[in-house]
A tleap script that builds the chain and sets N, CA, C and O, in Angstrom:
source leaprc.protein.ff14SB
mol = sequence {
  NMET GLU ASP GLU PHE ASP SER GLU ILE PRO
  GLU LEU VAL ALA ALA GLU THR ILE HIE GLN
  LEU GLN LEU GLY GLU ASP LEU ASN ASN ILE
  ASN ASN ASN PRO ILE GLN ALA MET ALA VAL
  THR GLU PRO MET ALA VAL THR ASP MET TYR
  PHE THR ASP SER ARG ASP GLN SER ILE ASN
  GLU LEU THR LYS GLU ILE LYS MET LEU HIE
  GLY LYS ILE HIE GLU LEU THR ALA MET VAL
  GLN ARG VAL ASN SER GLY SER GLN GLN ALA
  ALA THR THR THR ASN GLN SER SER THR LEU
  MET ASN SER HIE ARG LEU HIE ARG ASN GLN
  MET CYS GLN PRO CYS PHE ALA CSER
}
set mol.1.N position { 74.859 173.972 71.104 }
set mol.1.CA position { 74.860 172.602 71.075 }
set mol.1.C position { 76.062 172.071 69.446 }
set mol.1.O position { 76.885 171.176 69.254 }
set mol.2.N position { 75.825 172.564 69.093 }
set mol.2.CA position { 76.183 172.127 67.723 }
set mol.2.C position { 77.921 172.879 67.801 }
set mol.2.O position { 78.822 172.339 67.161 }
set mol.3.N position { 78.093 173.671 68.334 }
set mol.3.CA position { 79.474 174.244 68.672 }
set mol.3.C position { 80.258 173.261 69.260 }
set mol.3.O position { 81.311 172.996 68.679 }
set mol.4.N position { 79.943 172.557 70.451 }
set mol.4.CA position { 80.434 171.136 70.987 }
set mol.4.C position { 80.790 170.281 70.124 }
set mol.4.O position { 81.954 169.885 70.180 }
set mol.5.N position { 79.775 169.684 68.945 }
set mol.5.CA position { 80.042 168.687 68.231 }
set mol.5.C position { 81.034 168.986 67.448 }
set mol.5.O position { 82.023 168.265 67.317 }
set mol.6.N position { 80.811 170.363 66.703 }
set mol.6.CA position { 81.824 170.511 65.452 }
set mol.6.C position { 83.049 170.625 66.089 }
set mol.6.O position { 83.982 170.180 65.420 }
set mol.7.N position { 83.388 171.158 67.358 }
set mol.7.CA position { 84.705 171.129 67.943 }
set mol.7.C position { 84.900 169.565 68.112 }
set mol.7.O position { 85.835 169.173 67.414 }
set mol.8.N position { 84.272 168.542 68.854 }
set mol.8.CA position { 84.691 167.250 68.597 }
set mol.8.C position { 85.119 166.396 67.363 }
set mol.8.O position { 85.698 165.312 67.429 }
set mol.9.N position { 84.802 166.952 66.403 }
set mol.9.CA position { 85.123 166.165 65.159 }
set mol.9.C position { 86.533 166.589 64.857 }
set mol.9.O position { 87.029 165.668 64.208 }
set mol.10.N position { 87.409 167.552 65.025 }
set mol.10.CA position { 88.518 167.271 64.267 }
set mol.10.C position { 89.671 166.755 65.597 }
set mol.10.O position { 90.879 166.695 65.368 }
set mol.11.N position { 89.113 166.428 66.899 }
set mol.11.CA position { 89.892 165.567 67.318 }
set mol.11.C position { 89.701 163.958 67.328 }
set mol.11.O position { 90.539 163.103 67.614 }
set mol.12.N position { 88.042 163.763 66.841 }
set mol.12.CA position { 87.900 162.294 66.312 }
set mol.12.C position { 88.596 162.323 64.920 }
set mol.12.O position { 88.812 161.208 64.446 }
set mol.13.N position { 88.865 163.064 64.407 }
set mol.13.CA position { 89.485 162.991 62.908 }
set mol.13.C position { 91.217 162.751 63.293 }
set mol.13.O position { 91.761 161.853 62.650 }
set mol.14.N position { 91.828 163.292 64.011 }
set mol.14.CA position { 92.941 163.280 64.556 }
set mol.14.C position { 93.018 162.230 65.040 }
set mol.14.O position { 93.745 161.494 64.373 }
set mol.15.N position { 92.441 161.579 66.277 }
set mol.15.CA position { 92.532 160.090 66.798 }
set mol.15.C position { 92.484 159.276 65.572 }
set mol.15.O position { 93.263 158.328 65.470 }
set mol.16.N position { 91.915 159.463 64.930 }
set mol.16.CA position { 91.430 158.433 63.746 }
set mol.16.C position { 92.502 158.137 62.792 }
set mol.16.O position { 92.800 157.042 62.314 }
set mol.17.N position { 93.148 159.531 62.548 }
set mol.17.CA position { 94.644 159.329 61.600 }
set mol.17.C position { 95.638 159.026 62.689 }
set mol.17.O position { 96.598 158.329 62.363 }
set mol.18.N position { 95.556 159.423 63.868 }
set mol.18.CA position { 96.783 158.680 64.324 }
set mol.18.C position { 97.100 157.391 64.469 }
set mol.18.O position { 98.193 156.825 64.464 }
set mol.19.N position { 95.193 156.705 64.699 }
set mol.19.CA position { 95.266 155.346 64.266 }
set mol.19.C position { 95.588 154.488 63.282 }
set mol.19.O position { 96.139 153.396 63.414 }
set mol.20.N position { 95.291 154.922 62.459 }
set mol.20.CA position { 95.558 154.801 60.977 }
set mol.20.C position { 97.264 154.562 60.913 }
set mol.20.O position { 97.900 153.556 60.597 }
set mol.21.N position { 97.753 156.012 61.378 }
set mol.21.CA position { 99.571 156.127 61.416 }
set mol.21.C position { 99.834 154.835 61.568 }
set mol.21.O position { 100.260 154.089 60.686 }
set mol.22.N position { 99.515 154.468 63.003 }
set mol.22.CA position { 100.487 153.657 64.026 }
set mol.22.C position { 100.210 152.323 63.170 }
set mol.22.O position { 101.158 151.655 62.757 }
set mol.23.N position { 98.643 151.900 62.875 }
set mol.23.CA position { 98.495 150.745 62.011 }
set mol.23.C position { 99.826 150.532 60.793 }
set mol.23.O position { 100.475 149.513 60.555 }
set mol.24.N position { 99.922 151.901 60.166 }
set mol.24.CA position { 100.368 151.644 58.765 }
set mol.24.C position { 101.926 151.481 59.290 }
set mol.24.O position { 102.567 150.983 58.365 }
set mol.25.N position { 102.720 151.707 60.373 }
set mol.25.CA position { 103.611 152.085 61.122 }
set mol.25.C position { 103.703 150.382 61.234 }
set mol.25.O position { 104.720 149.804 60.850 }
set mol.26.N position { 102.640 149.703 61.748 }
set mol.26.CA position { 102.678 148.311 62.370 }
set mol.26.C position { 102.709 147.455 61.115 }
set mol.26.O position { 103.251 146.354 61.215 }
set mol.27.N position { 102.310 147.739 60.207 }
set mol.27.CA position { 102.066 147.106 59.039 }
set mol.27.C position { 103.579 147.046 58.264 }
set mol.27.O position { 103.959 146.037 57.670 }
set mol.28.N position { 104.159 147.948 58.339 }
set mol.28.CA position { 105.795 148.183 57.927 }
set mol.28.C position { 106.641 147.679 58.596 }
set mol.28.O position { 107.722 147.696 58.008 }
set mol.29.N position { 106.683 147.187 59.652 }
set mol.29.CA position { 107.504 147.187 60.644 }
set mol.29.C position { 107.398 145.282 60.518 }
set mol.29.O position { 108.353 144.583 60.857 }
set mol.30.N position { 106.167 144.726 60.017 }
set mol.30.CA position { 106.124 143.091 60.251 }
set mol.30.C position { 107.147 142.621 59.600 }
set mol.30.O position { 107.858 141.841 60.234 }
set mol.31.N position { 107.502 142.911 58.290 }
set mol.31.CA position { 108.836 142.265 57.884 }
set mol.31.C position { 108.286 140.769 57.231 }
set mol.31.O position { 108.856 139.709 57.485 }
set mol.32.N position { 107.213 140.863 56.444 }
set mol.32.CA position { 106.262 139.855 55.572 }
set mol.32.C position { 106.317 138.593 56.653 }
set mol.32.O position { 106.568 137.457 56.250 }
set mol.33.N position { 106.127 138.805 57.708 }
set mol.33.CA position { 105.705 137.462 58.818 }
set mol.33.C position { 104.022 137.902 58.795 }
set mol.33.O position { 103.283 138.656 59.428 }
set mol.34.N position { 103.921 136.951 57.674 }
set mol.34.CA position { 101.845 136.668 57.702 }
set mol.34.C position { 101.452 136.540 59.185 }
set mol.34.O position { 100.592 137.356 59.516 }
set mol.35.N position { 101.750 135.958 59.868 }
set mol.35.CA position { 101.069 135.490 61.510 }
set mol.35.C position { 101.023 137.103 61.833 }
set mol.35.O position { 99.910 137.621 61.740 }
set mol.36.N position { 102.267 138.052 62.251 }
set mol.36.CA position { 102.315 139.151 62.537 }
set mol.36.C position { 101.249 139.766 61.963 }
set mol.36.O position { 100.270 140.035 62.659 }
set mol.37.N position { 101.285 140.087 60.563 }
set mol.37.CA position { 100.344 140.931 59.905 }
set mol.37.C position { 98.975 140.460 59.980 }
set mol.37.O position { 98.146 141.359 60.126 }
set mol.38.N position { 98.518 139.240 59.915 }
set mol.38.CA position { 97.252 138.947 60.481 }
set mol.38.C position { 96.909 139.204 61.960 }
set mol.38.O position { 95.748 139.152 62.367 }
set mol.39.N position { 97.845 139.451 62.659 }
set mol.39.CA position { 98.012 140.106 64.147 }
set mol.39.C position { 97.252 141.216 64.037 }
set mol.39.O position { 96.172 141.327 64.618 }
set mol.40.N position { 97.704 142.022 63.366 }
set mol.40.CA position { 97.470 143.690 63.042 }
set mol.40.C position { 95.982 143.872 62.563 }
set mol.40.O position { 95.066 144.546 63.034 }
set mol.41.N position { 96.055 143.016 61.431 }
set mol.41.CA position { 94.843 143.286 60.337 }
set mol.41.C position { 93.679 142.356 61.085 }
set mol.41.O position { 92.665 142.992 61.371 }
set mol.42.N position { 93.674 141.167 61.388 }
set mol.42.CA position { 93.087 140.568 62.047 }
set mol.42.C position { 92.947 139.525 63.070 }
set mol.42.O position { 92.662 138.337 62.922 }
set mol.43.N position { 93.255 140.331 64.360 }
set mol.43.CA position { 93.557 139.558 65.682 }
set mol.43.C position { 92.725 138.564 65.879 }
set mol.43.O position { 93.233 137.542 66.339 }
set mol.44.N position { 91.106 138.553 65.577 }
set mol.44.CA position { 90.596 137.237 65.949 }
set mol.44.C position { 91.021 135.887 64.988 }
set mol.44.O position { 90.874 134.706 65.305 }
set mol.45.N position { 91.562 136.394 63.788 }
set mol.45.CA position { 91.982 135.335 63.109 }
set mol.45.C position { 93.330 134.574 63.798 }
set mol.45.O position { 93.465 133.360 63.950 }
set mol.46.N position { 94.014 135.336 64.064 }
set mol.46.CA position { 95.078 134.681 64.865 }
set mol.46.C position { 94.782 133.821 66.082 }
set mol.46.O position { 95.221 132.677 66.202 }
set mol.47.N position { 93.987 134.453 67.009 }
set mol.47.CA position { 93.635 133.719 68.048 }
set mol.47.C position { 92.536 132.844 67.299 }
set mol.47.O position { 92.562 132.004 68.198 }
set mol.48.N position { 91.793 132.436 66.604 }
set mol.48.CA position { 91.276 131.519 65.911 }
set mol.48.C position { 92.639 130.551 65.903 }
set mol.48.O position { 92.911 129.754 66.802 }
set mol.49.N position { 93.371 130.764 64.808 }
set mol.49.CA position { 94.549 129.847 64.625 }
set mol.49.C position { 95.303 128.881 65.824 }
set mol.49.O position { 95.541 127.679 65.944 }
set mol.50.N position { 95.532 130.082 66.616 }
set mol.50.CA position { 96.061 129.558 67.821 }
set mol.50.C position { 95.108 128.519 68.549 }
set mol.50.O position { 95.462 127.440 69.024 }
set mol.51.N position { 94.101 128.943 68.545 }
set mol.51.CA position { 93.250 127.783 69.539 }
set mol.51.C position { 93.155 126.630 68.334 }
set mol.51.O position { 93.035 125.499 68.805 }
set mol.52.N position { 93.180 126.674 67.153 }
set mol.52.CA position { 92.831 125.739 66.419 }
set mol.52.C position { 94.298 124.634 66.149 }
set mol.52.O position { 94.335 123.530 65.606 }
set mol.53.N position { 95.428 125.469 66.783 }
set mol.53.CA position { 96.600 124.932 66.109 }
set mol.53.C position { 96.706 123.822 67.925 }
set mol.53.O position { 96.986 122.624 67.959 }
set mol.54.N position { 96.403 124.670 69.130 }
set mol.54.CA position { 96.213 124.163 70.009 }
set mol.54.C position { 95.391 123.175 70.367 }
set mol.54.O position { 95.692 122.504 71.354 }
set mol.55.N position { 94.070 122.864 69.558 }
set mol.55.CA position { 92.899 121.812 69.692 }
set mol.55.C position { 93.684 120.802 68.733 }
set mol.55.O position { 93.839 119.655 69.155 }
set mol.56.N position { 94.154 121.114 67.565 }
set mol.56.CA position { 94.664 119.869 66.818 }
set mol.56.C position { 95.896 119.053 67.421 }
set mol.56.O position { 96.197 117.897 67.126 }
set mol.57.N position { 96.561 119.912 68.350 }
set mol.57.CA position { 97.713 119.082 69.093 }
set mol.57.C position { 96.681 118.167 70.357 }
set mol.57.O position { 96.856 116.954 70.467 }
set mol.58.N position { 96.061 118.596 70.885 }
set mol.58.CA position { 95.040 118.136 71.735 }
set mol.58.C position { 94.763 117.020 71.419 }
set mol.58.O position { 94.704 116.074 72.205 }
set mol.59.N position { 94.464 116.952 69.700 }
set mol.59.CA position { 93.446 115.974 69.526 }
set mol.59.C position { 94.509 114.917 68.990 }
set mol.59.O position { 94.406 113.695 69.095 }
set mol.60.N position { 95.351 115.489 68.508 }
set mol.60.CA position { 96.812 114.556 68.214 }
set mol.60.C position { 97.133 113.591 69.412 }
set mol.60.O position { 97.068 112.363 69.353 }
set mol.61.N position { 97.428 114.209 70.317 }
set mol.61.CA position { 97.673 113.837 71.723 }
set mol.61.C position { 96.614 112.721 72.449 }
set mol.61.O position { 96.923 111.829 73.239 }
set mol.62.N position { 95.384 113.031 71.973 }
set mol.62.CA position { 94.582 112.277 72.381 }
set mol.62.C position { 94.072 110.848 71.561 }
set mol.62.O position { 93.569 109.872 72.118 }
set mol.63.N position { 94.383 111.015 69.839 }
set mol.63.CA position { 94.351 110.209 69.309 }
set mol.63.C position { 95.496 108.972 69.878 }
set mol.63.O position { 95.160 107.806 70.083 }
set mol.64.N position { 96.919 109.518 70.078 }
set mol.64.CA position { 97.956 108.527 70.449 }
set mol.64.C position { 97.149 107.569 71.665 }
set mol.64.O position { 96.982 106.351 71.593 }
set mol.65.N position { 96.607 108.666 73.038 }
set mol.65.CA position { 95.826 107.547 73.810 }
set mol.65.C position { 95.239 106.717 73.397 }
set mol.65.O position { 95.442 105.519 73.595 }
set mol.66.N position { 94.224 107.307 72.608 }
set mol.66.CA position { 93.427 106.044 71.865 }
set mol.66.C position { 94.173 104.625 71.564 }
set mol.66.O position { 94.224 103.461 71.961 }
set mol.67.N position { 94.655 105.415 70.702 }
set mol.67.CA position { 95.682 104.038 70.075 }
set mol.67.C position { 95.999 103.378 70.864 }
set mol.67.O position { 95.673 102.191 70.841 }
set mol.68.N position { 96.858 103.975 71.994 }
set mol.68.CA position { 97.538 102.868 72.913 }
set mol.68.C position { 96.650 102.194 73.861 }
set mol.68.O position { 96.884 101.165 74.494 }
set mol.69.N position { 95.311 103.120 73.869 }
set mol.69.CA position { 94.421 102.190 74.910 }
set mol.69.C position { 94.058 100.791 74.203 }
set mol.69.O position { 94.370 99.733 74.750 }
set mol.70.N position { 93.451 100.821 73.083 }
set mol.70.CA position { 93.002 100.162 72.204 }
set mol.70.C position { 94.022 99.070 71.712 }
set mol.70.O position { 93.547 98.049 71.213 }
set mol.71.N position { 95.324 99.199 71.811 }
set mol.71.CA position { 96.546 98.063 71.796 }
set mol.71.C position { 96.436 97.206 73.295 }
set mol.71.O position { 96.592 95.988 73.380 }
set mol.72.N position { 96.151 98.061 74.378 }
set mol.72.CA position { 96.044 97.158 75.962 }
set mol.72.C position { 94.682 96.454 75.599 }
set mol.72.O position { 94.574 95.310 76.041 }
set mol.73.N position { 93.695 96.914 74.917 }
set mol.73.CA position { 92.516 96.415 75.259 }
set mol.73.C position { 92.479 95.112 74.122 }
set mol.73.O position { 91.457 94.430 74.191 }
set mol.74.N position { 93.286 94.786 73.298 }
set mol.74.CA position { 93.839 93.612 72.402 }
set mol.74.C position { 94.226 92.949 73.309 }
set mol.74.O position { 93.490 91.991 73.542 }
set mol.75.N position { 95.622 93.101 74.337 }
set mol.75.CA position { 96.423 92.505 74.824 }
set mol.75.C position { 95.614 91.990 75.966 }
set mol.75.O position { 95.843 90.798 76.171 }
set mol.76.N position { 94.506 92.661 76.984 }
set mol.76.CA position { 93.895 92.049 78.020 }
set mol.76.C position { 92.888 90.887 76.988 }
set mol.76.O position { 92.759 89.707 77.317 }
set mol.77.N position { 92.314 91.412 75.868 }
set mol.77.CA position { 91.653 90.385 75.312 }
set mol.77.C position { 92.278 88.996 75.332 }
set mol.77.O position { 91.922 88.036 76.016 }
set mol.78.N position { 93.241 89.068 74.486 }
set mol.78.CA position { 94.030 87.816 74.416 }
set mol.78.C position { 94.588 86.967 75.513 }
set mol.78.O position { 94.936 85.786 75.509 }
set mol.79.N position { 94.583 88.130 76.718 }
set mol.79.CA position { 95.145 87.355 77.966 }
set mol.79.C position { 93.402 86.454 78.438 }
set mol.79.O position { 93.153 85.337 78.892 }
set mol.80.N position { 92.791 87.281 78.156 }
set mol.80.CA position { 91.622 86.422 78.745 }
set mol.80.C position { 91.207 85.336 78.020 }
set mol.80.O position { 90.670 84.352 78.528 }
set mol.81.N position { 91.444 85.480 76.801 }
set mol.81.CA position { 91.274 84.464 75.920 }
set mol.81.C position { 91.909 83.054 76.176 }
set mol.81.O position { 91.352 82.005 75.851 }
set mol.82.N position { 93.365 83.149 76.909 }
set mol.82.CA position { 94.468 82.210 77.017 }
set mol.82.C position { 93.480 81.500 78.534 }
set mol.82.O position { 93.285 80.305 78.754 }
set mol.83.N position { 93.171 82.265 79.083 }
set mol.83.CA position { 92.765 82.472 80.620 }
set mol.83.C position { 91.482 80.879 80.311 }
set mol.83.O position { 91.534 79.672 80.546 }
set mol.84.N position { 90.487 81.813 79.690 }
set mol.84.CA position { 89.394 80.853 79.230 }
set mol.84.C position { 89.523 79.372 78.684 }
set mol.84.O position { 88.909 78.329 78.908 }
set mol.85.N position { 90.648 79.747 77.823 }
set mol.85.CA position { 91.042 78.438 76.998 }
set mol.85.C position { 91.826 77.482 78.267 }
set mol.85.O position { 91.606 76.273 78.188 }
set mol.86.N position { 92.468 77.818 79.096 }
set mol.86.CA position { 92.946 76.980 80.174 }
set mol.86.C position { 92.029 76.672 81.449 }
set mol.86.O position { 92.240 75.725 82.206 }
set mol.87.N position { 90.985 77.589 81.589 }
set mol.87.CA position { 89.903 76.851 82.277 }
set mol.87.C position { 89.001 75.823 81.469 }
set mol.87.O position { 88.382 75.068 82.218 }
set mol.88.N position { 88.830 75.663 80.400 }
set mol.88.CA position { 88.030 74.896 79.336 }
set mol.88.C position { 88.805 73.645 79.828 }
set mol.88.O position { 88.396 72.817 80.642 }
set mol.89.N position { 90.158 73.662 79.102 }
set mol.89.CA position { 91.394 72.438 79.629 }
set mol.89.C position { 90.647 71.776 80.888 }
set mol.89.O position { 90.033 70.710 80.931 }
set mol.90.N position { 90.899 72.802 81.989 }
set mol.90.CA position { 91.005 72.558 83.228 }
set mol.90.C position { 89.940 71.267 83.367 }
set mol.90.O position { 90.037 70.071 83.643 }
set mol.91.N position { 88.830 72.235 83.006 }
set mol.91.CA position { 87.504 71.617 83.017 }
set mol.91.C position { 87.356 70.352 82.307 }
set mol.91.O position { 86.699 69.522 82.935 }
set mol.92.N position { 87.839 69.938 81.036 }
set mol.92.CA position { 88.165 68.770 80.392 }
set mol.92.C position { 88.820 67.785 81.002 }
set mol.92.O position { 88.511 66.602 80.860 }
set mol.93.N position { 89.616 68.126 81.608 }
set mol.93.CA position { 90.737 67.467 82.273 }
set mol.93.C position { 90.151 66.671 83.908 }
set mol.93.O position { 90.446 65.584 84.406 }
set mol.94.N position { 89.380 67.600 84.306 }
set mol.94.CA position { 88.693 67.166 85.431 }
set mol.94.C position { 87.392 66.449 85.583 }
set mol.94.O position { 86.948 65.740 86.486 }
set mol.95.N position { 86.778 66.956 84.109 }
set mol.95.CA position { 85.483 65.597 83.659 }
set mol.95.C position { 86.015 64.642 83.356 }
set mol.95.O position { 85.533 63.572 83.726 }
set mol.96.N position { 87.359 64.670 82.472 }
set mol.96.CA position { 87.484 63.086 82.425 }
set mol.96.C position { 88.330 61.856 83.765 }
set mol.96.O position { 88.400 60.627 83.776 }
set mol.97.N position { 88.853 62.920 84.753 }
set mol.97.CA position { 88.907 62.372 85.616 }
set mol.97.C position { 87.794 61.779 86.586 }
set mol.97.O position { 87.635 60.701 87.159 }
set mol.98.N position { 87.173 62.846 86.515 }
set mol.98.CA position { 85.943 62.246 87.167 }
set mol.98.C position { 85.291 61.093 86.734 }
set mol.98.O position { 84.830 60.249 87.504 }
set mol.99.N position { 85.228 61.024 85.176 }
set mol.99.CA position { 84.671 59.991 84.618 }
set mol.99.C position { 85.760 58.943 84.853 }
set mol.99.O position { 85.284 57.825 85.050 }
set mol.100.N position { 86.825 58.992 84.879 }
set mol.100.CA position { 87.826 57.800 85.591 }
set mol.100.C position { 87.226 57.463 86.498 }
set mol.100.O position { 86.494 56.500 86.272 }
set mol.101.N position { 87.208 57.902 87.613 }
set mol.101.CA position { 86.909 57.681 89.189 }
set mol.101.C position { 85.677 56.935 89.421 }
set mol.101.O position { 85.496 56.102 90.309 }
set mol.102.N position { 84.708 57.387 88.377 }
set mol.102.CA position { 83.683 57.009 88.383 }
set mol.102.C position { 83.608 55.397 87.907 }
set mol.102.O position { 82.856 54.499 88.286 }
set mol.103.N position { 84.582 55.401 87.025 }
set mol.103.CA position { 84.915 54.139 86.011 }
set mol.103.C position { 85.036 53.168 87.027 }
set mol.103.O position { 84.362 52.142 87.114 }
set mol.104.N position { 85.787 53.485 87.670 }
set mol.104.CA position { 86.521 52.706 88.593 }
set mol.104.C position { 85.615 52.001 89.860 }
set mol.104.O position { 85.592 50.786 90.061 }
set mol.105.N position { 84.920 52.947 90.621 }
set mol.105.CA position { 84.354 52.924 91.411 }
set mol.105.C position { 83.517 51.775 90.762 }
set mol.105.O position { 83.755 50.656 91.218 }
set mol.106.N position { 82.566 51.861 89.763 }
set mol.106.CA position { 81.481 51.322 89.515 }
set mol.106.C position { 82.253 49.574 88.866 }
set mol.106.O position { 81.524 48.592 88.727 }
set mol.107.N position { 83.787 49.533 88.557 }
set mol.107.CA position { 84.254 48.432 88.367 }
set mol.107.C position { 84.552 47.805 89.709 }
set mol.107.O position { 84.337 46.625 89.984 }
set mol.108.N position { 85.136 48.830 90.623 }
set mol.108.CA position { 84.966 47.737 92.439 }
set mol.108.C position { 83.911 47.300 92.704 }
set mol.108.O position { 83.670 46.145 93.053 }
set mol.109.N position { 82.945 48.432 92.527 }
set mol.109.CA position { 81.467 47.828 93.274 }
set mol.109.C position { 80.915 46.937 92.317 }
set mol.109.O position { 79.800 46.666 92.762 }
set mol.110.N position { 81.116 46.216 91.038 }
set mol.110.CA position { 80.525 45.359 90.256 }
set mol.110.C position { 81.449 44.083 90.269 }
set mol.110.O position { 81.017 43.017 90.707 }
set mol.111.N position { 82.603 44.200 89.827 }
set mol.111.CA position { 83.754 43.167 89.562 }
set mol.111.C position { 84.482 42.548 91.235 }
set mol.111.O position { 84.571 41.379 91.611 }
set mol.112.N position { 84.849 43.630 91.858 }
set mol.112.CA position { 85.354 42.864 92.882 }
set mol.112.C position { 85.043 42.904 94.156 }
set mol.112.O position { 85.753 42.570 95.104 }
set mol.113.N position { 83.970 43.320 94.167 }
set mol.113.CA position { 82.718 43.263 95.676 }
set mol.113.C position { 82.657 41.883 96.033 }
set mol.113.O position { 82.455 41.687 97.231 }
set mol.114.N position { 82.844 40.323 94.911 }
set mol.114.CA position { 82.921 39.513 95.475 }
set mol.114.C position { 84.028 39.160 96.279 }
set mol.114.O position { 83.932 38.316 97.170 }
set mol.115.N position { 85.042 39.743 96.020 }
set mol.115.CA position { 86.564 39.514 96.665 }
set mol.115.C position { 86.576 40.437 97.790 }
set mol.115.O position { 87.628 40.236 98.397 }
set mol.116.N position { 85.699 41.623 98.516 }
set mol.116.CA position { 85.590 41.873 99.455 }
set mol.116.C position { 84.463 41.192 99.972 }
set mol.116.O position { 84.624 40.912 101.159 }
set mol.117.N position { 83.852 40.986 99.708 }
set mol.117.CA position { 82.765 40.014 100.933 }
set mol.117.C position { 83.423 39.285 101.720 }
set mol.117.O position { 83.414 39.399 102.946 }
set mol.118.N position { 84.279 38.177 100.840 }
set mol.118.CA position { 84.897 37.270 101.872 }
set mol.118.C position { 86.145 37.428 102.352 }
set mol.118.O position { 86.585 36.646 103.195 }
savepdb mol mol.pdb
quit
């Protein structure tokens, strides 16, 4: 059993050596590109960086959308205020008209009654 284990060690060492040589070649071929260097030495960091950039871009897009919606809310609020103001003015005018009509009826009933009676 020890013989089998001993015979596997050189193969493992050879495989690790080949891997190290490939890693060294990859590092030599990078040409000072930090993202490529990171991709070889720290692949998860590049993945995190990609997702961070993507997340930041999504956040920026959502922020723009929120600002646009915020502006729309202000526009709608102003419209509602104008409508409410117009409704209040209409109600005031209606009340004034009703008061005038009531005054006229009262005048007609009190003052002109004798005229209509004859």
